[in-house]
C-alpha positions in Angstrom: -49.8 -96.8 44.6 -51.7 -94.7 47.2 -55.2 -95.8 48.1 -58.1 -93.6 47.1 -59.0 -93.1 50.8 -55.5 -91.8 51.5 -55.7 -89.5 48.5 -59.0 -88.1 49.7 -57.4 -87.5 53.1 -54.7 -85.5 51.4 -57.2 -83.4 49.5 -59.2 -82.9 52.7 -56.2 -81.8 54.8 -55.1 -79.3 52.1 -58.6 -78.0 51.7 -58.9 -77.4 55.4 -55.6 -75.6 55.6 -56.6 -73.3 52.7 -60.0 -72.6 54.2 -58.4 -71.8 57.5 -55.9 -69.3 55.9 -58.7 -67.6 53.9 -60.9 -67.4 57.0 -58.1 -65.8 58.9 -57.5 -63.3 56.1 -61.2 -62.2 56.4 -60.6 -60.9 59.9 -61.5 -57.2 59.8 -59.0 -56.5 62.6 -56.0 -57.3 60.3 -54.1 -54.7 58.5 -54.0 -54.9 54.7 -50.3 -56.0 54.9 -51.1 -58.9 57.3 -54.1 -59.9 55.1 -51.8 -59.9 52.0 -49.3 -62.1 53.8 -52.0 -64.6 54.6 -53.3 -64.6 51.1 -49.7 -65.2 49.8 -49.4 -68.2 52.3 -52.7 -69.4 50.9 -51.1 -69.7 47.4 -48.8 -72.5 48.5 -51.7 -74.3 50.3 -53.8 -73.9 47.1 -50.9 -75.4 45.0 -50.7 -78.4 47.4 -54.5 -78.8 47.1 -54.4 -78.8 43.3 -51.6 -81.4 43.4 -53.5 -83.6 45.7 -56.7 -83.2 43.6 -54.7 -84.0 40.4 -53.3 -87.2 42.0 -56.9 -88.2 43.0 -58.2 -87.5 39.5 -55.4 -89.7 37.9 -56.7 -92.7 39.8 -60.4 -92.2 39.5 -63.1 -91.6 36.9 -66.4 -89.8 37.0 -69.7 -91.7 37.3 -72.8 -89.5 36.8 -75.2 -89.2 39.7 -78.9 -88.6 39.7 -79.9 -85.0 39.2 -81.2 -83.1 42.2 -84.9 -83.3 42.5 -85.4 -80.8 45.3 -86.4 -77.2 44.5 -83.5 -74.8 44.4 -80.8 -77.3 44.6 -78.0 -77.9 42.1 -77.1 -81.4 40.9 -74.3 -82.9 42.8 -71.0 -83.4 41.0 -70.2 -86.8 39.7 -68.8 -89.2 42.3 -65.2 -90.3 41.9 -64.7 -94.1 41.8 -61.6 -96.1 41.5 -60.7 -97.5 38.1 -59.4 -101.0 38.2 -57.2 -102.6 35.7 
């Protein structure tokens, strides 16, 4: 079974790739056709990101965190932790 740290790395790598593709697609110098090609490439990256995230979710559970106290901030999402046994 893959360690949680390795699963987090998989999610991080796929997220970075997707973010890079989307940032490239935002380039105003691109033609609509080139932008569409990048967005289409992003679909595959998004699918890999979802798969990596699902794998991480299967091996973790959510533990609620304290609500945000600072003004104007949203509460953080629950932290994933490994479920043993």
